[in-house]
C-alpha positions in Angstrom: 0.0 -0.2 -0.1 1.0 3.5 -0.6 -0.1 6.0 1.7 -1.0 9.6 0.9 -4.0 10.2 3.1 -2.8 12.6 5.7 0.7 14.5 6.0 1.4 13.1 9.6 2.0 9.4 8.4 5.8 9.7 9.5 7.7 10.1 12.7 9.8 12.6 13.0 12.9 14.6 10.7 16.2 12.8 11.6 17.6 15.9 13.2 15.0 16.3 15.8 15.3 12.5 16.8 18.9 12.9 17.1 18.5 15.9 19.6 15.8 13.8 21.5 18.9 10.8 21.6 21.6 13.0 22.3 19.7 14.9 25.4 17.8 11.6 26.4 19.5 11.0 30.1 20.0 14.9 30.7 17.8 15.9 33.8 15.7 19.0 33.1 12.9 20.9 35.0 9.3 20.5 33.7 6.4 21.8 32.3 8.3 23.9 30.0 10.7 25.6 32.0 14.1 24.0 30.9 16.4 25.7 28.7 15.4 23.9 25.4 11.9 25.2 25.5 13.6 28.8 26.3 16.0 28.6 23.5 13.1 27.7 21.2 10.9 30.7 22.4 13.7 32.6 21.5 14.4 31.4 18.0 10.3 31.8 17.5 10.4 35.3 18.4 13.2 36.1 16.7 11.6 34.1 13.5 8.4 36.3 14.0 9.8 39.5 14.8 8.1 39.9 18.0 10.6 39.8 21.1 8.0 40.1 23.9 5.6 37.1 22.8 4.3 35.0 25.0 5.0 31.0 23.7 3.7 28.1 24.8 3.9 24.6 23.9 1.2 22.0 23.4 0.7 18.5 22.3 -1.7 18.8 19.2 -4.0 21.0 17.3 -7.4 20.4 18.6 -6.0 20.3 22.4 -4.3 23.8 21.4 -7.4 25.1 19.5 -10.0 24.2 22.3 -7.8 25.6 24.8 -6.8 28.8 23.5 -10.5 29.4 22.4 -12.0 28.6 25.7 -9.4 30.7 27.5 -10.2 33.7 25.3 -14.0 33.8 25.3 -16.4 34.9 27.8 -19.2 32.5 28.7 -21.6 34.0 26.7 -19.4 34.4 23.4 -18.7 32.1 20.4 -16.4 31.7 17.8 -16.5 33.0 14.2 -15.1 30.3 11.8 -15.7 29.0 8.3 -18.3 26.4 7.7 -15.5 24.3 6.4 -13.1 25.3 9.6 -11.2 22.7 11.3 -12.9 23.6 14.6 -16.5 23.2 13.0 -15.8 20.0 11.2 -13.0 17.8 12.4 -12.8 18.3 16.2 -15.7 16.3 17.4 -17.1 19.5 18.7 -14.4 20.0 21.1 -14.6 23.9 21.1 -18.3 23.3 21.7 -17.9 20.7 24.6 -16.0 23.7 26.4 -19.3 25.6 26.1 -18.6 27.9 23.3 -20.8 27.9 20.3 -18.9 27.8 16.7 -20.3 30.8 14.4 -19.4 29.2 11.0 -19.9 31.3 7.8 -20.1 30.8 4.2 -16.8 30.5 2.6 -14.7 30.8 -0.6 -12.5 27.6 -1.1 -12.2 27.4 2.9 -11.5 31.4 3.7 -13.3 33.9 5.4 -13.8 37.1 3.9 -13.5 40.6 5.9 -16.6 42.0 4.1 -18.7 38.3 5.4 -17.3 39.1 8.8 -17.9 43.1 9.1 -21.7 42.2 8.0 -22.1 39.6 10.3 -21.0 41.5 13.3 -22.8 44.5 12.1 -25.7 43.0 11.8 -25.6 41.1 15.1 -25.1 44.3 17.0 -28.1 45.8 14.5 -30.6 43.1 16.3 -32.4 44.8 19.5 -32.3 41.3 21.2 -28.6 40.6 20.9 -28.2 40.4 24.7 -29.8 37.2 24.2 -27.7 35.6 21.8 -24.2 34.3 21.4 -22.1 37.0 20.6 -18.9 36.6 18.3 -16.1 36.7 20.8 -13.2 36.2 18.4 -12.4 35.2 14.7 -10.8 31.9 13.4 -9.0 31.3 10.6 -6.2 28.5 9.5 -3.2 29.2 6.9 -3.2 27.0 4.9 -7.2 26.3 5.0 -8.6 23.0 5.1 -8.9 22.9 1.3 -5.3 23.8 1.3 -5.2 27.4 -0.4 -4.0 30.3 1.0 -4.8 34.0 2.5 -3.1 36.4 0.9 -1.5 39.3 2.8 -4.0 41.4 1.3 -6.9 39.5 2.7 -5.3 38.8 5.9 -5.1 42.6 6.3 -8.5 43.2 5.5 -9.4 40.4 7.7 -7.2 42.4 10.9 -8.8 45.5 9.9 -12.3 44.2 10.6 -11.6 42.5 13.8 -9.8 45.3 15.3 -12.7 47.3 14.3 -15.0 45.4 16.2 -12.8 44.6 18.8 -12.3 40.6 18.3 -9.3 38.9 18.3 -8.0 37.3 15.8 -7.1 33.7 15.6 -4.7 31.7 13.1 -4.6 27.7 13.5 -1.1 27.1 11.8 -1.3 23.0 11.8 -0.1 23.1 8.0 1.9 26.7 8.4 5.4 25.2 7.2 3.5 24.2 4.0 1.8 27.8 3.5 5.1 29.5 4.1 6.9 27.4 1.5 4.2 27.7 -1.1 4.8 29.3 -4.5 3.3 32.6 -4.4 2.6 32.9 -0.8 3.4 36.5 0.4 2.5 35.6 4.1 5.5 35.3 6.7 5.6 35.0 9.9 6.3 38.6 11.0 3.3 39.5 8.8 1.2 36.9 11.1 2.5 38.3 14.1 1.8 41.9 13.3 -1.8 41.2 12.1 -2.9 38.4 14.4 -3.6 38.4 18.2 -2.6 34.8 18.5 -1.5 31.8 16.3 0.4 28.4 16.5 3.0 27.0 14.8 2.5 23.6 13.7 5.3 20.8 14.5 3.0 17.6 14.6 2.4 18.1 10.6 5.7 19.6 9.8 8.6 17.5 11.0 8.1 16.9 14.9 6.9 13.7 16.6 4.0 16.0 17.8 3.5 19.5 19.5 2.5 22.9 18.6 4.0 26.5 19.4 1.3 28.5 20.6 2.3 32.4 19.8 0.7 35.8 21.4 3.3 38.5 20.0 1.3 41.1 22.5 1.9 39.4 25.6 -0.7 39.5 28.6 -3.8 39.2 26.1 -4.7 35.9 28.2 -4.1 36.4 31.9 -2.9 33.2 33.4 -2.8 31.0 30.3 -0.3 28.9 31.7 -2.7 27.8 34.3 -5.5 27.3 32.0 -3.2 25.0 29.8 -2.3 23.0 33.1 -6.4 23.2 34.1 -7.2 21.8 31.0 -4.8 18.9 30.8 -2.5 19.6 28.2 0.8 21.0 29.9 3.6 18.2 29.0 5.2 17.4 32.3 8.3 16.5 30.1 8.1 19.9 28.3 11.7 19.7 27.1 10.2 17.2 24.6 8.5 19.8 23.2 11.0 22.5 23.7 13.8 20.4 21.8 12.0 19.7 18.5 10.9 23.3 18.0 14.8 24.5 18.8 15.6 21.9 16.4 13.1 23.0 13.7 14.0 26.6 14.3 17.7 26.5 13.7 18.9 27.0 10.4 15.9 27.3 8.8 14.9 23.9 8.8 11.3 24.3 9.5 10.6 26.1 6.1 13.3 24.1 4.2 11.6 20.6 5.1 8.3 22.0 4.1 9.5 22.6 0.4 9.4 19.0 0.3 5.6 18.5 0.8 5.3 21.6 -2.3 7.8 19.8 -4.6 6.0 16.6 -4.6 2.5 17.9 -4.8 3.7 19.8 -7.6 4.7 16.8 -9.6 1.9 15.4 -9.0 -0.5 18.3 -10.5 1.7 18.4 -13.0 0.9 14.6 -13.8 -2.6 14.5 -13.3 -2.9 17.7 -15.5 -1.2 15.8 -18.4 -3.8 13.0 -18.0 -7.0 15.4 -17.7 -7.8 14.8 -14.5 -10.0 17.8 -12.5 -9.4 19.1 -9.4 -12.1 20.2 -7.0 -10.1 23.3 -5.7 -6.9 24.7 -7.8 -4.0 23.2 -5.7 -2.0 25.8 -3.9 -0.3 23.7 -0.8 0.4 20.3 0.1 -3.5 19.0 0.1 -4.7 18.3 -3.8 -8.4 17.2 -4.0 -8.8 15.3 -7.0 -12.1 14.4 -8.5 -12.7 10.6 -9.2 -15.3 8.4 -10.8 -16.7 6.3 -8.1 -15.4 3.4 -10.2 -11.4 4.7 -10.2 -11.8 5.2 -6.3 -12.9 1.7 -5.9 -9.9 0.3 -7.6 -7.5 2.8 -6.4 -8.4 2.8 -2.5 -7.6 -0.9 -3.0 -4.2 0.2 -3.5 -3.3 3.5 -1.9 -4.6 5.2 1.0 -6.6 8.5 0.2 -9.1 10.4 2.0 -12.3 10.5 0.8 -13.3 14.5 1.1 -17.1 14.9 -0.6 -19.4 13.4 -3.1 -19.2 15.7 -6.2 -22.4 13.9 -7.8 -24.0 10.6 -8.4 -20.8 9.1 -10.1 -17.8 11.0 -9.0 -16.3 11.8 -5.3 -13.5 14.2 -4.6 -10.6 12.9 -2.7 -7.5 14.1 -0.8 -3.9 13.2 -1.9 -1.3 14.8 0.9 2.1 15.2 0.6 4.5 16.2 3.4 7.9 16.7 4.7 8.9 13.0 4.3 7.1 12.2 0.9 9.5 9.9 -1.4 9.8 10.5 -4.8 9.7 7.0 -5.3 6.6 6.9 -3.8 4.8 9.9 -5.8 6.0 7.9 -9.0 4.1 5.0 -8.1 1.1 6.9 -7.0 1.0 8.7 -10.3 1.2 5.1 -12.1 -1.6 3.9 -10.4 -3.7 6.9 -11.2 
């Protein structure tokens, strides 16, 4: 079997494993208070041009999203997200289990528009009964989106401006952020994200780490005692140095973005081959997630040989599937996939 169903199938980049082995028998303080976590924080601050930023390490994306959103919202508030957003579709209601409604808005290929957000918030407060309703308390986006699409710098600036106009924090889910940064034509840098978002996280689980996400608040103190909330939610790793070491390694000598480029190169090769053979894409590919339209009979045959994710029904005879590449995808496996397709 070939496996292309997600971008976290492999373990970790060899340099990450090497650092973990080298330091395995060291004794360090727990809960992220060790020298490796602090070194990683400094490197992330430097990469984001945010010298005062708070940086917190957590194990996974769902835990990070649920913890941060719960911490940021008042009891009567909800979070605006695209209907396709990860917190709305793929986290088993983790945010809502914490007592906060996801306020889902229409999207364009996975992206929220500043115009739609502005209209929603304006209309909400124009309703005389707004105090009896779930108030919009923040805005959630992801880069790249669930469809692998990218917010441009202009789009991110527009969203940020609307959020600041309405005093709503803007939060970016960066589970696949490395692939966005490495994508062709991307004009959104870590520095831009830090200046336009109130909080975001840099994904490690899908980009070279065994596990882990780095939550960044460029302007510290936005959430009082966030460390205590992380502990209370059960997502503060006792052996925190395991997270710090991984991000310290990923943010040394540009490793994070360098290894992410492999996913883009491998995705490009698949896209070129499929276009030559007349395949149709549900969404124009931009990053490492490719949404290919297959005839149902094709899908049945292919599924016996290749791990791919069924995404959505297109019509009675066609289905869109997701093919995902990663930092570790090998060219020989891409060639084999192309041959089968």
